[in-house]
VMD Tcl script that draws the C-alpha trace (Angstrom):
set ca {
  {0.08 0.13 -0.03}
  {2.79 2.44 1.02}
  {4.81 1.18 -2.03}
  {2.25 1.66 -4.48}
  {1.71 5.60 -2.75}
  {5.73 6.06 -2.91}
  {5.99 5.03 -7.12}
  {3.88 8.27 -7.45}
  {5.06 10.50 -4.57}
  {6.47 13.25 -6.82}
  {3.04 13.79 -8.34}
  {1.30 13.80 -4.81}
  {4.05 16.36 -3.25}
  {3.21 18.44 -6.41}
  {-0.92 18.30 -5.97}
  {-0.33 19.11 -2.94}
  {1.61 22.39 -3.01}
  {-0.38 23.35 -6.06}
  {-3.85 23.28 -3.75}
  {-1.95 24.76 -0.93}
  {-0.80 27.81 -2.76}
  {-4.36 28.15 -5.11}
  {-6.81 26.40 -3.41}
  {-7.29 29.59 -0.97}
  {-7.36 31.71 -3.63}
  {-11.16 31.32 -4.36}
  {-11.70 32.48 -0.42}
  {-8.98 35.04 -0.81}
  {-10.30 36.46 -3.89}
  {-14.23 36.32 -2.59}
  {-12.61 38.23 1.16}
  {-11.02 41.38 -1.01}
  {-13.88 42.10 -2.75}
  {-16.34 42.15 -0.25}
  {-14.13 44.45 1.77}
  {-13.42 46.48 -1.14}
  {-17.59 47.22 -0.98}
  {-17.85 45.16 -4.90}
  {-21.68 43.99 -4.99}
  {-22.43 40.25 -4.37}
  {-23.50 39.66 -8.32}
  {-20.12 40.49 -9.51}
  {-17.73 38.17 -6.57}
  {-20.35 35.28 -8.42}
  {-19.11 36.31 -11.35}
  {-15.50 35.88 -10.36}
  {-16.03 32.50 -9.33}
  {-18.05 31.59 -12.61}
  {-15.68 33.06 -14.44}
  {-13.14 30.59 -12.59}
  {-14.98 27.70 -13.43}
  {-15.62 28.67 -17.01}
  {-11.80 28.68 -17.48}
  {-11.80 25.36 -15.84}
  {-14.64 24.01 -18.16}
  {-12.98 24.93 -21.40}
  {-9.55 23.85 -20.30}
  {-10.66 20.65 -19.09}
  {-12.01 20.44 -22.68}
  {-8.96 21.94 -24.83}
  {-5.82 21.19 -22.77}
  {-4.99 18.01 -24.05}
  {-4.30 19.50 -27.44}
  {-1.65 21.55 -25.62}
  {-0.03 18.05 -23.99}
  {-0.43 16.19 -27.22}
  {1.90 18.89 -28.69}
  {4.71 19.29 -26.17}
  {4.51 16.31 -23.72}
  {3.27 16.46 -19.88}
  {6.22 17.77 -18.30}
  {6.42 21.13 -21.11}
  {2.33 21.50 -20.71}
  {2.56 21.35 -16.59}
  {5.35 23.84 -16.35}
  {3.32 26.38 -19.11}
  {0.25 25.77 -17.16}
  {1.84 26.70 -13.39}
  {4.08 29.19 -14.84}
  {0.70 31.24 -16.02}
  {-0.94 30.12 -13.39}
  {1.63 31.94 -10.77}
  {2.27 34.87 -13.37}
  {-1.62 35.00 -12.46}
  {-1.32 35.01 -8.66}
  {1.04 37.72 -8.59}
  {-0.93 39.84 -10.81}
  {-3.78 40.14 -8.88}
  {-1.43 42.20 -6.66}
  {-0.77 44.63 -9.07}
  {-4.10 45.61 -10.61}
  {-6.33 45.58 -7.93}
  {-9.62 46.18 -10.31}
  {-12.47 43.87 -10.31}
  {-12.74 43.25 -14.12}
  {-8.64 42.12 -13.96}
  {-9.55 39.99 -11.28}
  {-12.75 38.12 -13.40}
  {-10.49 37.52 -16.20}
  {-7.49 36.06 -14.00}
  {-10.00 34.02 -12.16}
  {-10.92 32.89 -15.87}
  {-6.81 31.77 -16.86}
  {-6.76 30.47 -13.32}
  {-9.36 28.05 -13.93}
  {-7.93 26.89 -17.44}
  {-4.32 26.69 -15.67}
  {-5.91 24.44 -12.74}
  {-7.36 22.08 -15.75}
  {-4.30 21.94 -17.24}
  {-2.64 21.06 -13.97}
  {-5.43 18.31 -13.15}
  {-5.37 17.11 -16.62}
  {-1.49 16.13 -16.73}
  {-1.08 15.12 -13.33}
  {-4.52 12.41 -13.43}
  {-3.16 11.19 -16.73}
  {-0.09 10.49 -15.25}
  {-0.96 8.83 -12.27}
  {-3.13 6.56 -14.94}
  {-0.19 5.73 -16.17}
  {1.42 4.18 -13.20}
  {-1.92 2.84 -11.90}
  {-2.18 -0.96 -12.10}
  {-5.19 -3.23 -11.46}
  {-3.85 -4.04 -7.93}
  {-2.73 -0.36 -6.81}
  {-5.65 1.77 -8.74}
  {-7.59 2.33 -5.54}
  {-4.81 3.17 -3.29}
  {-2.95 5.44 -5.80}
  {-6.36 7.18 -6.46}
  {-7.41 7.62 -2.62}
  {-3.80 8.86 -1.86}
  {-4.62 11.63 -5.01}
  {-7.72 12.73 -2.96}
  {-5.73 13.09 0.41}
  {-3.31 14.80 -1.23}
  {-5.37 17.19 -3.58}
  {-8.06 17.95 -0.49}
  {-5.45 18.16 2.41}
  {-3.43 20.52 0.66}
  {-7.04 22.68 -0.24}
  {-8.02 22.61 3.33}
  {-4.13 23.49 4.68}
  {-4.13 26.72 2.36}
  {-6.96 28.14 3.81}
  {-4.91 29.45 6.79}
  {-2.86 31.68 4.50}
  {-5.74 33.68 4.69}
  {-3.95 35.04 7.92}
  {-0.95 36.29 5.95}
  {-3.01 39.09 4.46}
  {-3.69 40.80 7.73}
  {-0.84 43.16 7.96}
  {0.26 42.85 4.01}
  {-2.59 42.81 1.57}
  {0.04 41.27 -1.40}
  {1.57 39.03 1.03}
  {-1.08 35.94 0.05}
  {-0.48 36.55 -3.53}
  {3.36 36.56 -3.08}
  {3.06 33.24 -0.95}
  {0.80 31.74 -3.47}
  {3.14 32.53 -6.44}
  {5.97 31.08 -4.32}
  {4.28 27.63 -3.85}
  {2.70 27.20 -7.07}
  {6.54 27.75 -8.66}
  {7.89 24.98 -5.86}
  {5.09 22.86 -7.13}
  {7.32 22.56 -10.62}
  {10.31 21.09 -9.09}
  {8.82 17.26 -8.34}
  {7.54 17.35 -12.04}
  {10.31 18.84 -13.85}
  {13.03 16.24 -11.90}
  {10.96 13.29 -12.15}
  {12.25 10.31 -13.87}
  {8.64 8.77 -14.33}
  {7.94 7.99 -18.13}
  {5.39 10.32 -19.74}
  {1.82 9.09 -20.33}
  {0.48 9.00 -23.50}
  {-2.76 11.36 -23.99}
  {-6.17 9.55 -23.76}
  {-9.00 10.93 -25.73}
  {-12.18 10.49 -23.95}
  {-15.68 11.30 -25.47}
  {-18.05 12.29 -22.76}
  {-21.24 11.03 -22.51}
  {-24.07 13.33 -24.33}
  {-26.82 14.97 -21.72}
  {-29.78 13.07 -23.62}
  {-27.65 9.89 -22.80}
  {-26.65 10.21 -19.58}
  {-29.98 10.96 -18.51}
  {-31.31 8.17 -20.10}
  {-29.25 5.90 -18.33}
  {-29.74 7.68 -15.00}
  {-31.82 10.58 -14.64}
  {-30.83 10.74 -10.85}
  {-27.54 10.79 -11.36}
  {-27.00 13.31 -14.08}
  {-29.45 15.96 -12.06}
  {-27.88 15.23 -8.96}
  {-24.81 16.00 -10.09}
  {-26.10 18.90 -11.93}
  {-27.00 20.21 -8.61}
  {-24.24 19.28 -6.44}
  {-22.69 21.50 -8.58}
  {-24.53 24.38 -8.47}
  {-24.52 23.85 -4.39}
  {-21.04 23.77 -4.16}
  {-19.90 26.40 -6.49}
  {-22.35 28.96 -4.79}
  {-20.64 27.64 -1.77}
  {-16.91 27.67 -3.38}
  {-18.15 31.30 -4.40}
  {-19.82 32.75 -1.52}
  {-19.05 30.83 1.52}
  {-16.38 33.56 2.85}
  {-18.69 36.24 2.14}
  {-21.13 34.88 4.19}
  {-19.22 34.43 7.06}
  {-17.96 37.60 7.13}
  {-21.13 39.33 6.67}
  {-22.44 37.69 9.94}
  {-19.68 39.18 11.83}
  {-17.38 36.74 11.87}
  {-13.45 37.50 11.51}
  {-10.15 36.41 8.58}
  {-8.77 33.72 10.66}
  {-12.59 32.12 11.02}
  {-13.16 32.37 7.61}
  {-10.18 30.39 7.08}
  {-11.56 28.10 9.64}
  {-14.44 27.47 8.32}
  {-13.86 26.76 4.93}
  {-11.03 24.37 6.30}
  {-13.52 22.54 8.22}
  {-16.12 22.19 5.38}
  {-13.07 20.81 3.29}
  {-12.38 18.49 6.41}
  {-15.56 17.10 6.92}
  {-15.89 16.70 2.77}
  {-13.02 14.06 2.80}
  {-14.41 12.39 6.43}
  {-17.48 11.19 5.45}
  {-17.13 10.29 1.85}
  {-15.84 6.83 2.56}
  {-18.20 5.97 5.18}
  {-21.17 7.55 3.28}
  {-19.99 5.42 0.62}
  {-19.91 2.02 2.19}
  {-23.52 2.71 3.34}
  {-24.43 3.24 -0.15}
  {-23.00 0.16 -1.33}
  {-25.04 -1.86 1.64}
  {-28.80 -0.44 0.43}
  {-30.52 1.61 -2.12}
  {-27.88 4.00 -3.50}
  {-30.56 6.28 -4.49}
  {-31.88 6.32 -0.65}
  {-28.58 7.52 0.08}
  {-28.35 10.12 -1.93}
  {-31.85 11.71 -1.29}
  {-30.97 11.53 2.49}
  {-27.48 13.60 1.97}
  {-29.70 16.24 0.12}
  {-32.02 15.92 2.90}
  {-29.65 16.53 5.30}
  {-27.73 19.31 3.70}
  {-31.20 21.07 3.14}
  {-31.99 20.85 6.77}
  {-28.20 22.03 7.65}
  {-28.48 25.23 5.42}
  {-32.21 25.61 6.66}
  {-29.97 25.94 10.17}
  {-27.48 28.55 8.94}
  {-29.82 30.95 6.65}
  {-32.38 31.03 9.67}
  {-30.80 30.98 13.02}
  {-28.23 33.09 14.52}
  {-25.85 30.56 16.07}
  {-22.16 31.58 17.77}
  {-19.75 31.02 15.78}
  {-18.28 27.24 17.11}
  {-21.76 25.94 15.78}
  {-21.58 27.71 12.67}
  {-18.37 26.00 11.81}
  {-19.17 22.72 13.28}
  {-22.60 23.07 10.56}
  {-19.90 23.74 8.30}
  {-18.22 20.65 8.42}
  {-21.49 18.57 8.53}
  {-22.55 20.50 5.15}
  {-19.13 19.62 4.00}
  {-19.58 15.77 4.92}
  {-22.85 15.53 3.14}
  {-22.49 17.85 0.13}
  {-19.63 16.82 -0.56}
  {-20.21 12.76 -0.78}
  {-22.90 13.84 -3.52}
  {-20.76 13.55 -6.73}
  {-18.92 10.07 -5.96}
  {-22.62 8.87 -5.05}
  {-24.49 10.16 -7.65}
  {-21.53 8.96 -10.34}
  {-21.40 5.08 -8.62}
  {-25.57 5.17 -9.04}
  {-25.10 6.28 -12.82}
  {-22.43 3.62 -13.13}
  {-24.90 1.02 -11.97}
  {-26.96 1.24 -14.44}
  {-23.97 1.17 -17.38}
  {-22.11 -1.39 -19.11}
  {-18.16 -1.56 -17.73}
  {-17.23 -0.16 -21.26}
  {-19.28 2.86 -21.05}
  {-18.52 4.03 -17.78}
  {-15.56 6.20 -18.58}
  {-17.27 8.44 -20.85}
  {-20.66 8.73 -18.12}
  {-18.20 9.43 -15.66}
  {-16.56 12.32 -17.91}
  {-19.85 13.63 -18.68}
  {-21.16 13.95 -15.13}
  {-17.54 16.12 -14.50}
  {-18.62 18.41 -17.45}
  {-21.98 18.05 -16.06}
  {-21.26 19.40 -12.40}
  {-19.10 21.98 -13.97}
  {-21.84 23.39 -16.19}
  {-23.47 23.27 -12.18}
  {-20.54 24.87 -10.70}
  {-20.60 27.73 -13.20}
  {-24.34 29.06 -12.55}
  {-24.30 28.52 -9.01}
  {-21.91 31.60 -7.86}
  {-24.49 33.68 -9.94}
  {-27.93 32.06 -8.09}
  {-26.09 32.53 -4.66}
  {-24.77 35.76 -5.04}
  {-28.50 36.64 -7.08}
  {-30.00 35.23 -3.69}
  {-27.64 37.40 -1.49}
  {-28.44 40.72 -2.76}
  {-32.21 39.94 -2.25}
  {-31.82 38.26 0.95}
  {-28.99 39.64 2.72}
  {-26.09 37.04 3.97}
  {-28.31 33.96 4.66}
  {-29.40 33.84 0.74}
  {-26.56 31.82 0.18}
  {-27.57 28.83 2.47}
  {-31.17 29.24 1.62}
  {-30.92 28.94 -2.31}
  {-28.36 26.16 -1.54}
  {-31.13 24.07 0.57}
  {-33.63 25.29 -2.18}
  {-31.36 23.10 -4.71}
  {-30.86 20.56 -2.43}
  {-34.98 20.16 -1.55}
  {-35.71 19.90 -5.26}
  {-32.92 16.96 -6.00}
  {-34.62 15.88 -2.65}
  {-38.29 16.01 -4.68}
  {-37.09 14.85 -7.87}
  {-35.07 11.92 -6.05}
  {-38.58 10.29 -4.73}
  {-40.25 10.53 -7.42}
  {-37.20 8.56 -9.20}
  {-37.85 5.88 -6.57}
  {-41.41 5.40 -7.75}
  {-40.35 5.71 -11.43}
  {-37.74 2.44 -11.65}
  {-36.79 -0.17 -9.49}
  {-33.47 -0.21 -7.28}
  {-30.75 -1.43 -8.34}
  {-30.24 -4.70 -6.36}
  {-27.48 -4.10 -3.15}
  {-25.45 -7.22 -4.73}
  {-25.72 -5.91 -8.57}
  {-24.45 -1.95 -7.30}
  {-20.59 -1.26 -8.44}
  {-18.18 -0.93 -5.18}
  {-18.35 3.14 -4.13}
  {-15.35 5.21 -5.10}
  {-14.56 8.24 -3.65}
  {-13.69 10.39 -6.62}
  {-12.44 14.22 -7.35}
  {-14.17 16.55 -9.07}
  {-11.51 17.85 -11.80}
  {-11.47 17.15 -15.36}
  {-12.83 14.05 -17.25}
  {-9.43 12.78 -17.18}
  {-10.51 11.82 -13.37}
  {-12.89 9.54 -14.86}
  {-9.49 6.88 -16.74}
  {-7.64 7.10 -13.36}
  {-11.34 5.58 -11.82}
  {-11.41 2.91 -14.26}
  {-10.39 -0.12 -14.43}
  {-6.83 -1.65 -15.89}
  {-7.20 -0.33 -19.31}
  {-5.37 -2.64 -22.41}
  {-1.58 -1.32 -22.98}
}
mol new
graphics top color blue
foreach p $ca { graphics top sphere $p radius 0.5 }
foreach p [lrange $ca 0 end-1] q [lrange $ca 1 end] { graphics top cylinder $p $q radius 0.2 }
display resetview
């Protein structure tokens, strides 16, 4: 087990440092725009710009990799990302920052495609799940740890952007110095929306709803915390606890879905998420309780994407799962692009509570749709369901990393 993870340690170290250096930028930018008095709609637009860049990059960056190779492509996108981080400190204007967020998203897609295709090249049938688990741990631990870099900006506003650029630059070293053979790029054709819906209506609509929910949270969670009177250090702790909660509950909920009708577990996760959102939007809580509820929100909301992918795969043949899973990644991204605008509109109308009110509303609609699906179609028997696999919500290349050992 340890040997499998050590075989790809250069890539794991790279993704941890990259996420530590970039994962807090969405929170930082939301905080800075809020402090500058920028309307919630523009803050949401900055997040939509990021997810738009991520979606476009996941579709287009393979052409760059095919032309110049993984190492050069990785160096190129990380260099652009590092330069973008420094540019935030030079041009403090919302229109520039919105454009930079698109660049960040495109560059991040390049990072994910490079590393995930490389990890897939190193994975075998025996160690694939271990490598995927190690990748997930490195990714989310880096993202959670990076949130505390927000505290650097209290006395030196430009320092967090500089530290981000430094970490992104350092993340180049493990990849540039590796002796691992570069993989071949794999062309993935995602399923169409119509085909995904025919295979699993709850899978695709659950994924779309989850993308909108988490897109809104990533865009405006920090704004919510600030507007209810919590300080910068509490913003960092809140966001980090949401991510940590998401990591902690994915596997237990996934195992539960292996034993029972997976649709009921998905509906239950949406229902609990809606209840937590109601508590956050309707009642004033002390800071410690808000952070605890945030961790529970992350635990149930983060589990929904891999649960929806697993449910979709329960209705597909083995050779269809890569195309379906990659299509679901793109569906999640579409939801994530819409979520910030929906969330910011709600906050403009209802105040801070509007964020979790609209997330809870989306979750409630998903519950109602899920209940209808339990009536419209019989459940897949528990012994016929595929085993749950925790998955990153990154690019279609993650679908290849999840799949069984390909022919080479």
